[in-house]
C-alpha positions, 0 to 999 in steps of 0.5 A: 173659793177663797175660804178653800185656798186658806184652807189648802195654806193652812193645810201645807204649812202643818205638812212642811212643820210636820215633815221638818220636825221628821227630819229632825228627829231623823237626824238626831236618831241617825247620830245617836246610832252612829254614835252608839255604833262606833262605841259598840266597835269598842265594846263588842269588838276591842274588850273581847279580842283583849279579853281573849288574847289575855284568856290565850296567855292563861291558857298556855301558863295553865298547861305550863304549871300542869305539866311542871307539876306532873313533872315534879310529882308524876301525879297525873291529876295535876294534869288537868290544868294542863287538859283545861288549859288546852281546850280552852287554848282552842276555844280562843284561837277558834274566837279570834280567828273571826276577827281576822277579816276585819282587822288585817294587823292582827290577823298579821302578827297572829298568823306570823307569831302566835300562832307558830310561838304556840304551836311551838309551845304545845309540841313542847309540852307533849313532848314533855308529857311523853317523856313524863310518862316514859319515865324519863323525868330527868331528860325532860327536866333538862328541857325546862329552860327552853319550855321557858324559852319559849313561854318567854317569846310568846309573852314578846308575841303576846305584848306586840298583840296587845299594842296591836288591840290598843291601836285598834281600841285606840281607832275605836274611840278616834272613830267615836270622837268623830261620831260624836262631832257628826251628831253634834253637827248633825244635831246643830242643824236639826236646831236651825231647822228647829228654829226655821220651823219655829218662825214658820210656825208663827207665821201659821199661828199669824195665819191662824189667828183669822181661822179662829173663828172656824176653827172655834166652831169645829172645837166640840167636834175637835174634842170629841174625837180627842177624848174619843181617841185618848179612849181607844188609846187607853184600851191599845195600852191595856191589850198591850201589857195583857199581850206582854203578860201573855208572852212571858207566861208562853215564853216561859212554857215554851222554857218549860217545854224544852226541858221538858222534851229534852228529859224525853227524848233522854228516856229511852236509848240506852244499853246500861242503866247506869248510863240510863240515869246519868244523863237523866237524872240531869235532865229531870233536875233541870225540868222540876228546878231540882238541885240534887236528886238521887235513887236507892233500890232494894236489894235482896239476897238469901236471908238480908234484904239491903238498900243501895243508893245506885245513882247520886248526883247534887249531894256530897258525897261524904253524906252519902250511906251507899248502902243500909240494912234498913231505912227510918223515917219518910224513906221507910214509909216510901216502901210501906205506903207507896206514895210520894212523901215532902219533907222539909229538913234545916241543912248543916255541913257541906249541904250548906254550899261553898257560901254557907246560905242553904239553910233549908232543904224540900226533900220529895220522896217519890216511889219506883214501882214495877209492873205489878204497883210494888215499890222497887225503891224510890227516887229522892230529889233535893230543892235547897231554894224552898220558896220555889216548891209550890203546889202548882208545879207539882203536876208537872212533877208527879207527870214527870216522875211518873215518866221517869218511873216508868222509863227507870222500870224498863231499864230495870228490866232491860239490865235484868235481861242483859245480865240473864243475856250475860249468864246464857252467853257465858253458859253458852260459852262454857258448853261451847268450850267443853265441846270444845275440850272434849273435841280436843281431847280426842283430836288430841288422843288421835293426834297422839296415836297419829304421831307416836313413832309405835304402830298402833292397832286396836281390836275389840273381843272379838278380834274387831279390826276398830282402828290403826294409825297411820305407821301401822297403815304403811306397813301392813294396810291395815286402814283397808281392813278396818271391820274385819277380822283381825286373826284372818288378816294376820294369816293374809299378811303372813300368807305374803310375809312367811316370818310373820306366819308366828306372830299371826299364830300367836295373835290367834291364841291371843284372842282365842284366849289361850294365850293370855299377853303376847310379845313377839319379836320378828323381822320382813322385808319392807321397799327391798329392805329387811326391818326389824319389829317387836309387836305387844298387845295389851289387853283394853277394860273398862272397871272388870269389863274386857273390851278389846286389844291393844296392839303395839308395833314397835320398829327396831331396826335402828336399834339393830343398826345401832348394835350391829354399828357398837359391835363395830365400835367394840371391834375397832376401839377394842382393836384400836385400844390393843395394839397401842396397849400390847406395845406399850406394857410390853415395852414397859415389862422389857423395861422392867424386867432386862437391863437395857443400853441408854439408846433402846431404853431411849427407843422404848419410851418414844415408842411407848410416849408415840403408842401412848399419844395414839391412845389418848388420840382415839378416846379424844376423838371419840370424847369430842365426836359424843360432845359434838353430836349431843350438841355440848361443844363450845365454839369459841368464835373469833376471827382467824387468820388461816394461812399463818394457821396453815403455816403453822400446822404444816411446819410441825407435820413436815417434821414428823413425816417426809411429806413436803406441804405446799401452800398456794395462796392468793392474799396474805390475809385470809380471816375467817370467822371460828374457833381457833382450836377446832379449825385447827383439829380440821386441819390435822385431821385432813393434812393426816388423812392426806399422809396417811392414804398417799404413802406412794406419794411425797408431797401434798398441795393446798389451796387457799382461793377466794370468791364471791365472800367465801374461801375455800381449803383445798386439802390435796393427796395423790394416793390411793383415792375413794371407791365411789361405793364409800361414798354415802358414807365417807363422814360416818363414825367408824366408817373405814373403806376396807380395801387389801391397800388400807389393811395396814393404815391404821385408824379409828373411823371418827377423823372426817366425821368430827371434821364435818361435826366442826365445818358444819358447826361453823356454817360452813361446808365440806366436801371430796373428789376423788379419783381412784389411783390418783388422790383425793381432795378434799375441799371445806369452805367458810365465809370470808369474815372481814375486819371492821375499821374504828376508825371515828367510831364508837365501838361497842364490844357486846357478843348480845346482837339486840343489846348491841342494838339497844345500845346503838340506838341510844347513842344516836343521841349523840350523832356518831357512828358506832360499831359492834364487835362480838370478841375482845380479839378482832377488837385487838386486830382492828386497834392493830391496823387503825391508821387514821384518828382511831376510835374515840370511845369504848364501850366493853363487856367483859366476857364476850364471844372469844377464847378472850375476855374484855379484859384482855382488850382492855390490856391491850390498850393500855400497853397501845403507843398511840390509842392508849389513851381513849376512854373506855366504858365497861357496858356491865359489871365486873365479875369477881375477882378470883380470890373473892368469895362471897359472905352473908352480910357482902353479896357481889352484884352485878349492876349495869348502866342504863342506856339514858346514864349508859348515853349522859356518860359516854358525852361527858368523856367524849366532850373531856377528850383529854382524860384518861378515864375508864369507867365502871359500873359502883362496886368495890372499889379495892377489887377493881382496884386488885383486878386492874392491876392484874391485868397490868393496868396502874390507876392514878386515882379512882372518883366514886359517883352514885351508880360508878366509879371512874378509873384515872389512869397512868401513863404506860411505862413504854411512854416515860 
């Protein structure tokens, strides 16, 4: 019982010591682990954050460098740093965002300062890139200072980030020091515990001394057990070493298998051979630990054979001959022998690498075979690390290369099938195109026949109707007779239309052969109207064989009507011309052969002048109408105030006739956009008609009214009136109402036709109301034209709406309102109406819509007492002076401003408001000065630059 108790106590002492030692070991481990974690915080957090923030600055500098290079050179290659920096910037921002939750201070600076600054720089860089690509290099250069300011702001933010990172590093370092203190404390406690354990060990040794006898007895047993355990431990260590070697081999094998698996996945799934080689060869090189590879294919032409490198990777480009006529050495042997060949060679030139360390290369030539085991090319694998070329690796190389060869041939065949499919598709497209062309030609011929103004019908040599177009069907319904005999059909038509009997007989004679050709005119009634027509036939033959007859039916109704009009015109004109000519000749004959008093001579001369004027008006009216109907009439549109125009015309008429003309109006200014001369011609003709056809009345009323943006001019007479049956022809040429009341009233019937052409040319409308015996009222309606207000505006004189809009869009950069005027006349009126600050800038084109030019406006502006100092830019070049003639060595060059330059000049003129400058495109200064003086503008100074001339003008003499 006593020995049992001692043994138990000794065991407890041993256990206690072991526990104390374990505690000391664990404490030391915990302390060291804590120290390691704090150190890792510096290594894994602070240092990567610092590196990433520095990389952010580097990325932005790279982007700035790329943009500046592209801006200065215009070469897209200089954008490579910009593209690389932009991609790396996204990666760095993602990396630094991983520390946001762990370091709130860093997150605050990034979110509030760094990221906004980076986004502004990105927008700035993108805008610069768009400007340069759009050709706006000057504008992009002008924004460079703004970019530098943004970059400086980011550098300030970057300094704040670095300070934050330094604080994080300092905190981590402090924590590491604290961990060190904790570790030392734990070690000290462990040392104390170790001392306690040592004391206990002494105590245990003392207790063990008493048990020494028992221990000696069991010593042999313990020694045997220890030796046995040591042997087992050595065996276990040996097994562990073998397992580690096996594990390393398995890891290497696993890596090789992953590379092989990745390589095998890339052997399929490609449409084009180029894509197959682009993705497969890198994977093959990785799997075999090779450095470079290329593929050579044999190409057969009609009379020659060549060898082409279709893909290369890893070789210097200048070392590769992409196409060769002949091969030699290992390359030739591969084609001749059809077996792989290994060749070792020395390395020279660029193949030695940037460090010049490559001295020897091992080339493996592997044949590429087709399905008949014929060599179609070879794969060349090169290793610049010749020590890696081992026999043990050859089996893997052969397997992977064989897989590559099979996949390569399959891809070659697929490419060939694609080429064949593309060729077949092209042939199919050609067939479809030819078919569509044939169908299109057929449809075109059909459409031509259908769209022809003539009726057409074809029959065969026996007279069977084969085809009839819509115009022939409209008159004779031959589409219902396709397949019937033309002779029978002609006689049936003649039965209903007796005038067709002669035509039917001629058709019968033509088909019988008794008549060689047919051309015949006839008349018939269609839709209750007499139609005039001409029918002629031609023989349709192929080579010498007659196929049939083509009958062409031409409607001559309009020709007949024109002939009637011509005859009527000749009758009217001859009557109207003969009457004044007879008077002129008669009175001249009297003046030549008789002695007359001065009073009679004057009276006869006035009659001659009156008749000659009447003759001139007749000719002018006819020429005007012909010009309008042919579309050659030009209108010079400008604002026209109708009231003073009508007042001036009525004053002229009241001096010649007894009729009083009364004008009734609501407003004093009624502007329309019109040609002033042609509007006068309209009112002259209508007032003339009103006076002529109201011989029993003594006055005429003219009413001017405005309603919903429309001006209506009503000219009312109280004369004969117009019969209702004449309404449809009132505005026709040479039409005159034929009755006894009007026979003594002269006229050609052209006046109202001319009026209608002019009114419609002004987008207006003319109509009339009439009552027999009570008079007639003619009404003309025009759009009311509002004169624009120039005050505070940039005024653009331009009759090309698209160009004016382009100038206005460009001027939007100045943030000032702008307006367009199409004529100098409107500009002069609007300038005289200015009551406020007036216009701020004029952009003037010389050729404008109205009768006046840009020079007329500039001259009026120069004479204006208030706004003569307003700057002017001439947006198009001047016309050559009147006395200028081009020579072989001297050409007059028109050179308008670009939009960008126009905005720059406008901004400078607006900034310098005291300047009296007129700006013109660069040209001959002497000719420009002559032109200005001819328009009454005195020049003080002319400054010439590369693309413009700035003219400083003198003050008008009225201000002196």
